[in-house]
VEXPA-592267 format. One record per residue: residue number from 1; residue in one letter; y, z negated, x negated of N, C-alpha, C in turn. Coordinates in steps of 0.2 Angstrom, whole numbers, plus 5000, padded with zeros to 4 digits. Example, Ala and Ser with C-alpha at 12.3 -4.5 7.8 and 13.67 -1.06 7.14 Angstrom:
# VEXPA-592267
PT pase tormar nnorth  nup neast canorth caup caeast cnorth  cup ceast
PT    1      A   4972 4961  4934    4978 4961   4938   4984 4961  4934
PT    2      S   4989 4965  4936    4995 4964   4932   5000 4961  4936
This chain:
# VEXPA-592267
PT pase tormar nnorth  nup neast canorth caup caeast cnorth  cup ceast
PT    1      M   4994 5000  4996    5000 5000   5000   5006 5000  4996
PT    2      T   5011 5004  4997    5017 5005   4993   5022 4999  4994
PT    3      S   5026 4998  4990    5031 4992   4990   5035 4993  4996
PT    4      D   5037 5000  4998    5041 5001   5004   5038 4999  5010
PT    5      E   5031 5001  5010    5027 4999   5016   5026 4992  5017
PT    6      R   5025 4988  5012    5025 4981   5012   5031 4978  5014
PT    7      E   5037 4980  5012    5043 4978   5014   5044 4979  5021
PT    8      K   5043 4985  5024    5044 4987   5031   5040 4982  5035
PT    9      R   5033 4981  5033    5029 4977   5037   5031 4969  5037
PT   10      H   5034 4967  5031    5036 4960   5031   5042 4959  5035
PT   11      R   5047 4964  5036    5053 4963   5040   5051 4963  5047
PT   12      H   5046 4967  5049    5044 4967   5056   5040 4960  5058
PT   13      N   5036 4958  5053    5032 4952   5055   5037 4946  5055
PT   14      Y   5042 4946  5050    5047 4941   5050   5051 4940  5056
PT   15      A   5053 4946  5059    5057 4946   5065   5053 4944  5071
PT   16      H   5046 4946  5071    5042 4944   5076   5041 4936  5076
PT   17      V   5040 4933  5070    5039 4926   5070   5045 4922  5072
PT   18      T   5051 4924  5070    5057 4921   5071   5060 4921  5078
PT   19      T   5057 4927  5082    5060 4928   5089   5055 4925  5094
PT   20      H   5049 4924  5092    5044 4922   5097   5043 4914  5097
PT   21      T   5048 4911  5100    5048 4904   5100   5044 4901  5105
PT   22      A   5043 4894  5106    5040 4890   5111   5042 4892  5118
PT   23      Q   5049 4893  5118    5052 4895   5125   5049 4902  5127
PT   24      D   5049 4906  5122    5046 4913   5124   5039 4912  5126
PT   25      W   5035 4908  5123    5028 4907   5125   5028 4905  5132
PT   26      A   5032 4900  5133    5031 4897   5140   5033 4902  5145
PT   27      E   5038 4906  5144    5040 4911   5149   5035 4916  5150
PT   28      T   5032 4918  5145    5026 4923   5145   5020 4920  5149
PT   29      F   5019 4913  5148    5013 4910   5151   5015 4910  5159
PT   30      V   5021 4908  5161    5022 4908   5168   5022 4915  5171
PT   31      C   5024 4920  5167    5024 4927   5170   5017 4929  5171
PT   32      E   5012 4927  5166    5005 4929   5167   5002 4925  5173
PT   33      L   5004 4919  5175    5002 4916   5181   5004 4920  5187
PT   34      N   5010 4922  5187    5012 4926   5193   5009 4933  5193
PT   35      D   5006 4935  5188    5003 4942   5188   4996 4941  5190
PT   36      T   4993 4935  5190    4986 4935   5192   4984 4937  5199
PT   37      V   4989 4936  5204    4988 4938   5211   4987 4946  5211
PT   38      A   4992 4949  5208    4992 4957   5208   4986 4959  5204
PT   39      E   4984 4956  5199    4978 4959   5195   4972 4958  5199
PT   40      A   4971 4952  5203    4965 4951   5207   4965 4956  5212
PT   41      L   4970 4958  5215    4970 4964   5220   4968 4970  5217
PT   42      M   4970 4972  5211    4968 4978   5208   4961 4978  5207
PT   43      R   4958 4972  5205    4951 4972   5203   4946 4973  5210
PT   44      T   4949 4972  5216    4945 4972   5222   4946 4980  5224
PT   45      R   4950 4984  5221    4950 4991   5224   4943 4994  5222
PT   46      Q   4941 4998  5227    4935 5002   5226   4936 5008  5222
PT   47      V   4931 5010  5218    4931 5016   5214   4930 5022  5218
PT   48      P   4934 5027  5218    4933 5033   5222   4926 5036  5220
PT   49      P   4922 5039  5225    4916 5042   5224   4917 5048  5220
PT   50      D   4911 5050  5216    4911 5056   5212   4912 5062  5217
PT   51      L   4916 5067  5214    4917 5073   5218   4911 5077  5218
PT   52      P   4908 5079  5224    4902 5083   5225   4904 5090  5223
PT   53      S   4903 5092  5216    4906 5098   5214   4903 5104  5217
PT   54      R   4896 5104  5219    4893 5110   5222   4896 5111  5229
PT   55      T   4897 5106  5233    4901 5106   5239   4908 5109  5239
PT   56      A   4911 5106  5234    4918 5108   5233   4919 5116  5231
PT   57      I   4914 5118  5227    4914 5125   5225   4912 5130  5231
PT   58      Q   4907 5127  5235    4905 5131   5241   4911 5132  5246
PT   59      Q   4914 5126  5247    4920 5127   5252   4925 5131  5249
PT   60      Y   4926 5130  5243    4932 5135   5240   4930 5142  5241
PT   61      L   4924 5144  5240    4922 5151   5241   4923 5153  5248
PT   62      Q   4922 5149  5253    4922 5150   5260   4929 5150  5263
PT   63      S   4934 5147  5259    4940 5146   5262   4945 5153  5261
PT   64      K   4950 5153  5265    4954 5159   5265   4961 5158  5262
PT   65      N   4963 5152  5262    4970 5150   5259   4969 5143  5256
PT   66      R   4969 5143  5249    4968 5137   5245   4974 5134  5242
PT   67      L   4974 5128  5241    4980 5124   5238   4977 5120  5233
PT   68      L   4978 5121  5226    4976 5116   5221   4982 5113  5218
PT   69      I   4981 5106  5218    4987 5102   5215   4984 5098  5209
PT   70      L   4987 5100  5203    4984 5097   5197   4989 5093  5193
PT   71      G   4987 5087  5191    4991 5084   5186   4991 5087  5179
PT   72      F   4995 5084  5175    4995 5087   5168   4993 5082  5163
PT   73      N   4996 5077  5162    4994 5072   5156   4988 5069  5158
PT   74      S   4983 5070  5153    4976 5067   5154   4972 5071  5159
PT   75      T   4975 5076  5162    4971 5081   5166   4970 5088  5163
PT   76      L   4975 5090  5161    4975 5097   5158   4977 5097  5150
PT   77      T   4979 5091  5148    4981 5091   5141   4975 5091  5136
PT   78      E   4977 5093  5130    4973 5093   5124   4972 5085  5122
PT   79      P   4966 5083  5121    4965 5076   5118   4968 5075  5111
PT   80      V   4971 5069  5110    4973 5067   5103   4969 5062  5100
PT   81      E   4967 5063  5094    4963 5058   5090   4968 5054  5087
PT   82      S   4969 5047  5089    4974 5043   5086   4971 5039  5080
PT   83      S   4965 5038  5079    4962 5034   5074   4964 5036  5067
PT   84      G   4966 5031  5063    4968 5033   5056   4975 5035  5055
PT   85      R   4979 5037  5061    4986 5039   5060   4991 5033  5059
PT   86      R   4996 5035  5057    5002 5030   5055   5008 5033  5059
PT   87      G   5013 5029  5058    5019 5030   5062   5022 5037  5061
PT   88      G   5021 5040  5055    5024 5046   5053   5021 5052  5058
PT   89      D   5015 5051  5061    5012 5056   5065   5013 5054  5072
PT   90      Q   5017 5049  5074    5018 5047   5081   5021 5053  5085
PT   91      I   5026 5056  5082    5030 5061   5086   5024 5067  5088
PT   92      K   5020 5068  5084    5015 5073   5085   5010 5071  5091
PT   93      E   5009 5064  5091    5004 5062   5096   5008 5062  5103
PT   94      M   5014 5061  5103    5018 5061   5109   5018 5068  5113
PT   95      E   5017 5073  5109    5018 5080   5112   5012 5081  5117
PT   96      L   5014 5084  5123    5009 5086   5128   5008 5093  5127
PT   97      K   5002 5095  5126    5000 5102   5126   4994 5104  5130
PT   98      L   4995 5109  5134    4989 5112   5138   4983 5113  5134
PT   99      H   4977 5111  5136    4971 5112   5132   4970 5119  5132
PT  100      P   4969 5122  5126    4967 5129   5125   4961 5132  5129
PT  101      D   4956 5127  5130    4950 5129   5133   4952 5130  5141
PT  102      L   4957 5128  5143    4959 5128   5150   4963 5134  5152
PT  103      K   4966 5137  5147    4971 5143   5149   4967 5148  5153
PT  104      G   4961 5150  5150    4958 5156   5154   4956 5154  5161
PT  105      P   4953 5149  5162    4951 5147   5169   4957 5146  5174
PT  106      L   4963 5143  5171    4969 5142   5175   4972 5149  5176
PT  107      R   4972 5153  5172    4975 5160   5173   4971 5163  5178
PT  108      A   4964 5163  5178    4960 5166   5184   4962 5163  5190
PT  109      L   4963 5157  5191    4965 5154   5197   4972 5156  5200
PT  110      C   4976 5156  5195    4983 5158   5197   4984 5166  5199
PT  111      E   4979 5170  5197    4979 5177   5198   4976 5178  5205
PT  112      D   4972 5173  5208    4969 5174   5214   4974 5174  5220
PT  113      E   4975 5179  5224    4981 5179   5229   4979 5174  5234
PT  114      S   4973 5172  5235    4972 5167   5240   4972 5160  5238
PT  115      T   4975 5159  5232    4975 5152   5229   4982 5151  5227
PT  116      T   4985 5145  5229    4991 5143   5226   4990 5137  5222
PT  117      V   4993 5137  5216    4992 5131   5211   4998 5128  5210
PT  118      I   4998 5121  5210    5004 5117   5209   5002 5112  5203
PT  119      V   5006 5112  5198    5006 5107   5193   5011 5102  5194
PT  120      L   5009 5096  5196    5013 5090   5199   5012 5085  5193
PT  121      S   5018 5084  5190    5018 5079   5184   5024 5075  5184
PT  122      G   5023 5069  5180    5029 5065   5179   5033 5067  5173
PT  123      S   5031 5072  5170    5035 5075   5164   5041 5079  5166
PT  124      D   5045 5080  5161    5052 5083   5163   5051 5090  5163
PT  125      R   5056 5094  5165    5056 5101   5167   5054 5105  5160
PT  126      S   5057 5103  5155    5056 5107   5148   5049 5107  5146
PT  127      V   5046 5101  5147    5038 5101   5145   5034 5105  5149
PT  128      L   5035 5106  5156    5031 5110   5160   5033 5117  5159
PT  129      D   5039 5119  5158    5041 5126   5156   5038 5128  5150
PT  130      E   5037 5124  5145    5034 5126   5138   5027 5127  5139
PT  131      N   5024 5123  5143    5016 5124   5143   5014 5129  5149
PT  132      F   5018 5130  5154    5015 5134   5160   5019 5140  5161
PT  133      G   5024 5142  5157    5029 5147   5159   5025 5154  5160
PT  134      E   5019 5155  5156    5016 5161   5156   5011 5162  5162
PT  135      F   5010 5157  5167    5006 5157   5172   5010 5158  5179
PT  136      N   5006 5161  5184    5009 5162   5190   5007 5156  5195
PT  137      L   5011 5151  5194    5010 5145   5198   5017 5141  5200
PT  138      W   5016 5136  5203    5022 5131   5205   5022 5125  5200
PT  139      L   5028 5123  5198    5029 5118   5194   5033 5112  5197
PT  140      A   5030 5106  5197    5034 5101   5201   5035 5095  5195
PT  141      A   5041 5094  5193    5042 5090   5187   5045 5083  5190
PT  142      E   5044 5078  5186    5047 5071   5187   5044 5069  5194
PT  143      H   5038 5069  5195    5035 5067   5202   5037 5071  5208
PT  144      G   5038 5077  5207    5040 5082   5212   5048 5082  5214
PT  145      M   5052 5079  5209    5059 5079   5211   5062 5086  5209
PT  146      F   5059 5089  5205    5061 5096   5203   5055 5101  5204
PT  147      L   5057 5107  5207    5052 5112   5209   5054 5119  5207
PT  148      R   5049 5123  5205    5051 5130   5204   5044 5134  5204
PT  149      P   5044 5140  5206    5039 5145   5204   5040 5147  5197
PT  150      T   5035 5149  5193    5037 5151   5186   5041 5157  5186
PT  151      D   5041 5161  5191    5045 5167   5191   5052 5166  5195
PT  152      G   5054 5160  5196    5060 5158   5199   5064 5152  5195
PT  153      E   5069 5150  5199    5073 5145   5196   5071 5138  5198
PT  154      W   5073 5133  5195    5072 5126   5197   5076 5124  5203
PT  155      M   5074 5121  5207    5077 5118   5213   5076 5110  5213
PT  156      T   5080 5107  5217    5079 5099   5217   5077 5097  5224
PT  157      T   5072 5093  5224    5070 5090   5231   5072 5083  5231
PT  158      M   5077 5081  5227    5080 5074   5226   5083 5072  5233
PT  159      P   5082 5066  5235    5085 5064   5241   5093 5063  5240
PT  160      E   5097 5064  5245    5104 5063   5244   5106 5056  5243
PT  161      H   5111 5055  5239    5114 5048   5238   5109 5044  5234
PT  162      L   5105 5047  5230    5100 5043   5226   5104 5038  5221
PT  163      N   5103 5032  5221    5107 5027   5217   5104 5026  5210
PT  164      M   5108 5028  5205    5105 5028   5198   5109 5023  5194
PT  165      D   5113 5018  5197    5117 5014   5194   5113 5009  5189
PT  166      W   5106 5009  5189    5102 5005   5185   5100 5008  5179
PT  167      V   5102 5014  5178    5099 5018   5172   5101 5015  5165
PT  168      D   5108 5013  5164    5110 5011   5157   5107 5004  5155
PT  169      S   5107 5000  5160    5104 4993   5158   5097 4993  5157
PT  170      V   5093 4997  5161    5086 4998   5160   5085 5002  5153
PT  171      K   5089 5006  5151    5088 5010   5145   5089 5005  5139
PT  172      H   5093 5000  5139    5094 4995   5134   5088 4991  5133
PT  173      V   5085 4989  5139    5078 4985   5138   5073 4989  5135
PT  174      F   5072 4995  5137    5067 5000   5134   5068 5001  5127
PT  175      E   5074 5002  5125    5076 5003   5118   5074 4996  5114
PT  176      Y   5075 4991  5117    5074 4984   5113   5066 4983  5112
PT  177      F   5062 4985  5117    5055 4984   5117   5052 4989  5112
PT  178      T   5055 4995  5112    5052 5000   5108   5053 4998  5101
PT  179      E   5059 4996  5099    5060 4994   5092   5056 4988  5090
PT  180      R   5054 4984  5094    5050 4978   5092   5042 4979  5093
PT  181      T   5040 4985  5096    5033 4986   5097   5031 4992  5093
PT  182      P   5029 4992  5087    5027 4998   5082   5022 5002  5086
PT  183      R   5024 5009  5085    5020 5015   5088   5021 5015  5096
PT  184      S   5026 5012  5098    5027 5013   5106   5033 5018  5106
PT  185      H   5034 5021  5112    5040 5025   5113   5042 5025  5120
PT  186      F   5048 5028  5122    5049 5028   5129   5053 5035  5130
PT  187      E   5052 5037  5136    5055 5044   5138   5060 5042  5143
PT  188      H   5066 5045  5142    5071 5045   5147   5071 5052  5151
PT  189      R   5069 5051  5157    5069 5057   5162   5075 5057  5166
PT  190      E   5076 5062  5170    5082 5062   5174   5082 5057  5180
PT  191      T   5076 5055  5182    5076 5050   5188   5072 5044  5186
PT  192      S   5069 5043  5180    5065 5038   5178   5065 5036  5171
PT  193      F   5062 5030  5169    5061 5029   5162   5053 5027  5161
PT  194      V   5050 5029  5156    5043 5027   5155   5042 5025  5148
PT  195      W   5040 5018  5147    5038 5015   5141   5031 5016  5140
PT  196      N   5029 5019  5134    5022 5020   5133   5020 5016  5126
PT  197      Y   5014 5012  5127    5012 5009   5121   5004 5011  5120
PT  198      K   5003 5017  5121    4996 5020   5120   4994 5019  5113
PT  199      Y   4998 5020  5108    4996 5020   5101   4998 5014  5098
PT  200      A   5000 5009  5101    5002 5002   5098   4995 4998  5099
PT  201      D   4996 4992  5095    4990 4987   5096   4989 4985  5103
PT  202      V   4983 4985  5105    4982 4985   5112   4984 4978  5115
PT  203      E   4982 4972  5112    4984 4966   5114   4992 4964  5113
PT  204      F   4994 4966  5108    5002 4965   5107   5005 4969  5112
PT  205      G   5003 4976  5113    5007 4980   5118   5006 4977  5125
PT  206      R   5001 4974  5127    5000 4971   5134   5005 4965  5134
PT  207      L   5006 4961  5129    5010 4955   5129   5017 4957  5129
PT  208      Q   5019 4963  5126    5026 4965   5126   5027 4968  5133
PT  209      A   5022 4971  5136    5023 4974   5143   5025 4969  5148
PT  210      R   5021 4963  5147    5023 4958   5152   5030 4955  5151
PT  211      D   5031 4954  5144    5038 4952   5142   5043 4956  5145
PT  212      M   5042 4963  5144    5047 4968   5147   5048 4967  5154
PT  213      L   5042 4966  5158    5043 4966   5165   5047 4960  5167
PT  214      Q   5046 4954  5164    5050 4948   5165   5057 4949  5164
PT  215      H   5059 4953  5158    5066 4954   5157   5069 4959  5162
PT  216      L   5065 4964  5165    5068 4968   5170   5069 4965  5176
PT  217      W   5064 4961  5179    5064 4958   5185   5070 4953  5186
PT  218      T   5071 4949  5180    5076 4944   5180   5083 4947  5178
PT  219      G   5084 4953  5177    5090 4956   5175   5092 4963  5178
PT  220      P   5090 4968  5174    5093 4975   5176   5091 4977  5183
PT  221      I   5085 4975  5185    5082 4978   5192   5082 4973  5197
PT  222      S   5084 4967  5196    5083 4961   5201   5086 4963  5208
PT  223      N   5091 4967  5208    5094 4969   5215   5094 4977  5215
PT  224      A   5091 4980  5211    5091 4988   5211   5086 4991  5216
PT  225      A   5087 4996  5218    5082 5000   5223   5078 5004  5218
PT  226      V   5073 5001  5215    5069 5004   5211   5061 5002  5212
PT  227      D   5057 5006  5210    5050 5004   5209   5047 5004  5202
PT  228      V   5043 4999  5201    5040 4998   5194   5033 5000  5195
PT  229      V   5030 5004  5191    5023 5007   5191   5020 5005  5184
PT  230      Q   5015 5000  5184    5012 4998   5178   5006 5003  5177
PT  231      G   5005 5007  5172    4999 5011   5170   4995 5007  5166
PT  232      S   4990 5010  5163    4985 5006   5159   4988 5004  5152
PT  233      R   4993 5008  5150    4997 5007   5144   5004 5009  5144
PT  234      S   5007 5008  5150    5014 5011   5151   5017 5007  5156
PT  235      V   5024 5007  5156    5028 5004   5161   5033 5009  5163
PT  236      E   5034 5011  5170    5038 5016   5172   5043 5012  5177
PT  237      V   5049 5014  5177    5055 5012   5182   5058 5018  5184
PT  238      R   5058 5019  5191    5060 5024   5194   5063 5022  5201
PT  239      S   5068 5027  5204    5071 5025   5210   5066 5025  5216
PT  240      V   5067 5020  5221    5063 5020   5226   5062 5026  5230
PT  241      G   5056 5028  5231    5054 5034   5235   5052 5040  5231
PT  242      V   5053 5039  5224    5052 5044   5220   5044 5044  5218
PT  243      T   5040 5047  5222    5033 5047   5221   5030 5054  5222
PT  244      K   5024 5055  5219    5021 5061   5220   5019 5062  5227
PT  245      G   5017 5057  5230    5014 5058   5237   5020 5059  5242
PT  246      A   5026 5056  5241    5032 5057   5245   5034 5064  5244
PT  247      A   5033 5067  5238    5036 5074   5236   5032 5079  5239
PT  248      I   5026 5078  5241    5021 5083   5243   5024 5087  5249
PT  249      D   5026 5083  5254    5028 5086   5260   5034 5091  5259
PT  250      R   5039 5089  5254    5044 5093   5253   5042 5099  5249
PT  251      I   5037 5098  5244    5035 5104   5240   5031 5109  5245
PT  252      L   5027 5107  5249    5023 5111   5254   5028 5115  5258
PT  253      G   5033 5112  5260    5038 5116   5264   5041 5121  5261
PT  254      E   5043 5120  5254    5046 5125   5250   5041 5131  5249
PT  255      I   5035 5129  5247    5030 5134   5246   5029 5139  5252
PT  256      V   5027 5136  5258    5026 5139   5264   5031 5144  5265
PT  257      H   5038 5142  5265    5043 5146   5266   5044 5152  5261
PT  258      S   5043 5150  5255    5044 5155   5250   5039 5161  5250
PT  259      K   5033 5159  5251    5027 5164   5251   5026 5167  5258
PT  260      S   5030 5164  5263    5029 5167   5270   5022 5167  5272
PT  261      M   5019 5161  5272    5012 5160   5273   5011 5161  5281
PT  262      V   5006 5165  5282    5003 5166   5289   4997 5162  5290
PT  263      T   4992 5163  5285    4986 5160   5286   4986 5152  5284
PT  264      P   4984 5148  5288    4985 5141   5287   4981 5139  5281
PT  265      I   4983 5134  5277    4979 5131   5271   4973 5128  5274
PT  266      D   4967 5130  5272    4961 5127   5274   4957 5124  5268
PT  267      Y   4960 5123  5262    4956 5120   5257   4962 5117  5252
PT  268      V   4961 5111  5251    4966 5107   5247   4961 5103  5242
PT  269      L   4963 5104  5235    4959 5100   5230   4965 5097  5225
PT  270      C   4965 5090  5225    4969 5087   5220   4965 5084  5214
PT  271      I   4968 5085  5208    4964 5083   5202   4970 5080  5198
PT  272      G   4969 5073  5197    4974 5070   5192   4975 5063  5194
PT  273      H   4980 5059  5191    4981 5052   5192   4986 5051  5197
PT  274      F   4984 5052  5203    4989 5052   5209   4988 5045  5213
PT  275      L   4983 5042  5212    4981 5036   5216   4986 5030  5215
PT  276      G   4990 5028  5220    4994 5022   5219   5001 5024  5216
PT  277      K   5002 5031  5215    5009 5033   5212   5013 5037  5216
């Protein structure tokens, strides 16, 4: 280990020891007690049954007008091997790329005139443009807040008078926890913030996430009209009502109008992390 690396780690460890006092421990402990009810409810959720692939394919072939709603991150992305990496490679790890093996099947689906494909993602518009600009499909960015066919312009489905006064204060909290959690990062989207600690130490990341939630609830968002979504290794803050499910009605309305659909949609297949979001 080089002297620069030792010094860098020492500064981080020293800052951690001097800021994590008994008071911080007590506040975290109380916060964890409050979280137990929510976690117990999560554990009682039933696991969805496996998709009967043969039935799905058979019904797909028999249908006349199909709608496929696909997620992006962890659904169509190329897997990243993070073991053995260090902070210098973190930017590369953060990049979302369409898996090359999926380009052919996706293009075949998009070229089928009886099939409408939507990529519905929490990612921002530039990420979706970069990955799907060559395909004939619909893109729904930031949980459906922005929508466009790849041969058209972006339009917004954002509700009128959306209150975004909370943005600056939440940004400061996210910056603070990103600085004190090595290999974490946060994304500032137009309607939300996402803090991700996927590549950080698992246990330390979880402790930091709980501490972050406590800071948010007692400060920036205590009276704000926002939703907080806890992922497996992420925390997202977004305006109330900004969900993929709520956006689907608006998206379908735009697509049916744009394509002048006469035949009713008789087949819908959703693949992605949409449950509870």
